[in-house]
N, C-alpha and C positions, 0 to 999 in steps of 0.2 A: 415450527410453522406447519399449518395444515394446507397442503398444496394439491390441487386437482389438475391433472394433465389430460388434455383431449388429444388422443392419437398415440398409439404405441409403436410407431415406426421408428426410423433411425433417430430423429431428433428427440422424440418422446422418450425413447429408451436411454439415450445419452443423458438427458436431464434426470430421469428417474435414478439411473446409476449414480449420478453425482449427488443427489439429494436424500436418498432413502435412509442413509445412516444417521442423519441428524434431524430429519423431518418426517411427518406423517404424509405419505404420498398415496394418492388414488389415481389410477389411470383408466380412462374411458376409451374403449375401442370395440368395434363391431366384430373384429376378427378373433375367433376363439384361440387361435395359435398364439396370440399375444400373451395370454395368461400362462401358457406353457413356457414361453420364452422368458418371461419375467418371474418364474417360480423361484429363481435363485435370489431374487431381491426381496427385501422386506417392504413390499408394496401391495396394495389391494387393487386388483384388476376387475373392473366392472364392464360386463358385456352390454353395450348400449350405443346409442347415437348421440354425438356431442351436440347436435342441433335439436334434440328432444328435451324439452323442459323437465319431463319426468326423470330422464336419465341424469340430468344435471342435479336435480333435487336429491335423487338417490345417492349421488356422489358427495353430497354435502356442500355444494358451492355456496349455499346461503351463509355458511360460517367459515368459508375458506379464506385464508390469508392471501392466497394467490391462485388464479386460474390461468393456465397456459395452454393456448390452442396451437397444436403442432402437427395437424393433419397435412396431407399432401394437397389439399384443396384450399385455395385462398378464400373462396366463398363460404365454405364450411367454417373455416377459422373465424371469419368476420362475424357470422351469425352466432356461432358458439360463444365468442368473446363478449358480444353485446348482450346475449341472453344471461351469461354468467354474471355480468356486472349488474344487470337488472334484477337478478335474483339475490344479490347481496354480497358477491365476492368483493373482498376489500381491494384487491388489485386484479385487473383483467389484462392479460398480456397475450399478444398473438404474433405468430410468424406469418410473413407474407413473401411471395415470390415475384409478383408482378410489380414493376415500377409504378404503373398507373394507380394501383390500389394504395401503394405507399404514399404517393403524392396526394391523393384524395383524402386519405385517412389522417394525414398530418396537417391538413388544412383546418383551422379552428372552426370555420363555417360549417364543415361537415358535421362536427359534433353538435353544433347548435341545431341543425336540421334533424339529426337522429334523436336528440334528446337524451343520449347516454354517452358515456365516455370510455374509450379503451385507453388504459393507462400507458401502455408502451407497445410500440411496434418493433419487431426484430426482422431485419431484412438480411438474410444470409449473404447475398451477393455483395452488399455494401460492407458487411463485416469482413468478408474475405478480401475485398479490394483494399481496405484499410490495413489489414495485416500484411498483404503483399507489399504495399508502399513502404511500410515501416521497415521491412527486412531487406528489400532490394536496394535501398539507397545507402546501405552500409556494407562495404565490401567485406567478404569472409563471414559476416554475421549470419547465423542461422535463425535467430529470433532476437527481438529487442522490444523493449517497452519502457516508456517513461513512468516513473513512480513518484508519488508525493508531489504532484504539481510541477514536475520537472526537476526536483531537487536530487533525484537519484535516477539511474538507468539500470534496468535489468538487461543483460545481453548474454548470448550463447555463441560459443565458437567451437569448431570441430578441430581435433588434433589430426593432422595428416602425417604421412610416413616421414616427411622431411622435417617435421617440427622439432625444435630443440627441447621441447617439453616431453616428447615421447620417451617411454621406458624409464621414467624417473618417478620416485616416490612423491606423493602429494606433499608431505611435510617439507620436502627439500626445495619446493618451488617458492620463489619470492615474487610478490606482486607489488606494484606501485602503491604508494601511500594514497588512501582514498579508494582502494579496491578491496573487495571481499569475495573470496570464492565460496559460493553457496553449496556447490556439490558437483558431482560428476555423473553424467548420464551414460549408461552403458547397456546396450541391448534392452532398452525399455525400463531399466531399473535406475532410480535416482539415488545415488549414495551421497549422504551428507556427513558433515563433521559429527553428528550425533550418533552415527552408526559405528559399531565396534571395529569394523574392518577398514574404516576410512584412513587411519594413519598408516596402515600397511598397504594401501592401494597404490599400485603402479600404473601410471598413465600409459595407455596404449593408443596406437593410431586408430581412429574411428570413434574414440571417446568424445563426448561433448562436455565442455566446461561451461558452467553457468555462473556468472558473476553479477554482483551489484557494485556500481561505481558512482562516484560523484561526478558532476559535469566537468570539473576541473581535471579529474584523473582520467576521464574517458579517453581523450586523445592519446595519452601515454599508453594505456592498456591496448587501445585499438592498434597502435603502431606495432606492438609486439606480435600481433596476428596478421595484420594487413599491410604493414609498411606504410608507404605513401600512396597506395592505390586509391583511385577515385572512380566513381561511377559516371561515365560520360555517355555511353551508348547502350540502349536497351531494346531488345526485340520482344514484341508481344505477338503471340499467335492466338487468334480468337478475338473478334471484335464485337462480342455480345455485350451485355450490360456490365459484366465484370471487367472485360478488356477495355471498354470505353472509360470506365471510372479510373482504372489504373493509368491509362494513357493521359487522361486529363490531369491527374495528380502529378505524374512525372513531368508533363509539359510545364507545369508551374515551377518546377525546380530547375528548368532549363537543361534538362537531360535530353539528348538526341533520342527520339523514339521512332522505331520502325514497327508499324502495326500491319500484320498480315491477316486478311479476312477473305473467305472464299465467296461469300454472297455479294454479287455486284451491287444490288440495291443498298445493302448495308454499308458497302464501301462508300457509296455516294453520300450517305448520311454522315459517316465518320469523317470524310474529307471536308464536308461543310462545317461540322461542329468542332473539329480538332485542327484548327489552323496551326501550322508549325510541326505537325506530326506527319511523317511520311506513311501514307496508307497505300498498301499494295494489295490488289485483288489476286488471290492465288491460294494454293494449297500449302499449308504449313508443313506438310510431310514431304513436299517436293524437294529433294536434296539439291537439285540443280538451282532451284529458286533461292534456297537458303545460301548457297555458295555465291550465287550471282549478287545477292544483296549484302554480302560480306558479314555473315553472322559470326565468322571466326574472330572478328574484331570487337564483338559485343562484350560488354562487361557482365551482362546478365540476359537470360532468356526466360520469358514467362509464358507458359502454356495454359490458356484458360478457355479452351473450347468446352462445349458441354458433353464431350465424348472422352471418357477415361482412356480408352485404347489409343485414340489419336494423340491425346496429351502425352501419353507414355512414349509413343513413337517419336514425336517431335522432341521430347526431352532427351531421349537416347541419342538422336541425331545431333542435337546441340552439344551434348557432352563429347561425342565422337569428334566433332569439329572444333573442340577446344574451348567452348564457352565455360568460363570460370564458375558462374553461379546459375543454377537452373531451378526455377520455382514453378511448381506444377499444381494445377487444380485437380483434386481427386473428389469425385462425387460421393463415393462410398467409403466411409471411415474404415471399414474392414480391409480395404485394399491399400491403405496408406503404408503399412509395413512392407508390402510387396514392392511398392514404388521405391522405398528407401533401400531395399536390398539389391535392387538392380541398378542403383547408382544415382537416383534422383536426389538432389541436394535437399530441397525443401518441398515436400508434398503437403498441401494445405487443403482442407475441406471447408466449403462454405458453412456447412451445418455445425461443425465443431467450433468455427469462429463465432457463429451466432450463439451457440450454447454457452460459450465463455462469457458473452455479454449478459445472458440470462443469469448466470451464477453471480456475476458482479452486481446485478440489479437486486437479487434476493439476498441481501446481506442480513446476518443476524444483527440485532440492535447493538449499536456501538462498534460494529466491525465493517470495514470496507474491503471487499475482495478486490485485489488489483492485479493479480497474475496467477496463472495456473501452470505448474510444471509437471509434464508427463501424466496428467490426469490424476495424480496422487498427492501432490504437495501444493499447497496454496501459499501465496505471498499476500499478507493482509496488513491493513493499517488499523490501529486502535488508538484511542485517546486515554491518557492516564487519568483515572477518576480521583476525586479528593481522598478516597480511602487509601490510595497507594502513595500519597504525597510523602516524600522523604525516604521512600524505600529505594535501595540500590537495585539495579537491574539484576544482579546476581542473586538477589534475595527473592525474586519473583517465583512463585510456586507454579511453574509452567508444566504442562504435560510433557511426557518423555520425548516426544518427537517434535517439539516446538522450541524454537530459539529466536532470540532477538537479533535482527539483522542490523538495524540502525535506530537511533533515537534522534528526534528533531525537536528543537526549541526555537520557534520562529524560523529563520532561515539558516540557523546553525544545524549542521548534520554531523553526527558522531557515529562511526562504524565500530562494531565490536565493542559496545560500550558497557561491559559487564560491571564496572565500578562506578558508573554514572549514577548520581543521586537524582531520582526522578522528582519532577514537580507536577502538580495537578495541571492538566492541559497540555503536557508534552505529548507528542505523537510518536508512536513506536511502529516500526515496520518489523513484522514477524514472519518467519517461515514455519508453517505448521502442516503436519499430516492432515489430510482432508477430514478424517474422522475426529480430529481434535479441535476443529474450529469452533464448535459449539461450546466446548469447555473453556476455550480462550475467551469467547464472548461473555461467559458468566464471570470470569475472573476480572474483566475490565468493565463490567456493568456498574453504572452508578446506582447506588441504593437509594 
C-alpha cells in the first residue's frame, strides 16, 4: 500500500515504524528534525504543511491508498484529511482529540454539508478507555482481547514470586484442554514456540505468559491464576474524558466505582451524568483522602489524569496501600517502560491504543489484524482460498516466524490443528512476525 502520514510526532512515528517494512510510506512535517529522527526507517519525509494542497500533491495523495492525519491539531487534521480525500486519496483517516469534533464529524449530516467524506476517525481517549475496561474487569489479567467474533480469547498473565509455575521449564507445564500458550514475554522480548530456545526456557517471576483460549476453557485457565477473585470495587483518579468513559462503562457492569476529580465544576458534571458512581472532589495524590475512602479495599485503581507525574505518584501510593491491580495512563510512549520498572502493573498510552486501531483498519487484502503483541508479533485472521482446499495445516508453506494458532469451521474451533485438512472458506488464526504479514497475505490471496 502507498500511505501518506501527516505529522511526524509520536503518533505519526509509531504508525510509520509499524508500516514501513511492508508498505511505501511518506511523512509530511514542517519540522526538519523529523527527517533526522526517521532516518533509520525506510520512509520518505517531505518538509511541508499538511494543509497545503501543493505539499499534499508532492506527497502523492492523489494515488495514495490511505492518508492518515496525525498532527497535534484537530483543526489541521480535519482540513488535511478533507483535502487529501478531495485530491484523490482512496481512504482518508484522521486522529482527533476533542469530543466535540468527534461528535460533529460522525454525524452523517456533517458530511452532506461538507460535500466530502472522511473515512475513519480515531479518538485516542476512546481507544484507551476501551482497553482499560477490557483489562480491569478480569482479575490478574494484564491484557485481554476477544478474537474471531468471541470464539477465542487472547489473555496475558504475569508470573509472581509465589506462582507454582515459577522456575519450571515451559515444556513441563500442562494447560487445560482448549488452551494454547502462544509465548512468553520477558523484558520486552516475546519468545514463542518457533524460537530455538523456547523448549529450554525456564519461567521466572516477572515473566508474562500469553495464551489463547476457547470460551469454555477460559474459566478453568483463569482460575489457575486468579482463583475465585472478582472485581467488585474500583477507584478512578481523574474525571476527564477518559475517566468519565471508564466510569460509565464500569457502572454498566454493576461494579462499585469511586471517582476522584480535583476540579469542582467537573465534579458537578460527573455527579449529574454518572448516577450510582461516588464522585469525590479532591486530590488523588492525597494519601489521607485515599485511606479515608478505603482504597486498600479496592480490587483495582485506574489513574487517568492528563499528568504523567501525578498518575505515577497515585499509582505508587495505591500499590503501597495494597491495591492488587493498578492501571495507569501514560501520555508518552517512551516513559511506559519506566512506569513498568517502578511497579505499575499496566501502563497504557492513548496514542498506542489508537495506533493499534489504525493497524487493524489497514489490513492487507484477505487479512484481518486482530491483536498486536509487544509491537513485534501480530495475531491475524485469514480465510482459506480455494487454491488451498484439501491441504493439511502442516503442509502450508508459512514464513519461519508464522504459526497457525487455531482453525475455525463455522462455530467449531480447533487449537494446534497441524493435521487438520483445510476446506475453502475455513478461517485461520495465525501468529506472525510483523514483517511476515505481507507474505502471509500473498499466501492466502485468492487468485
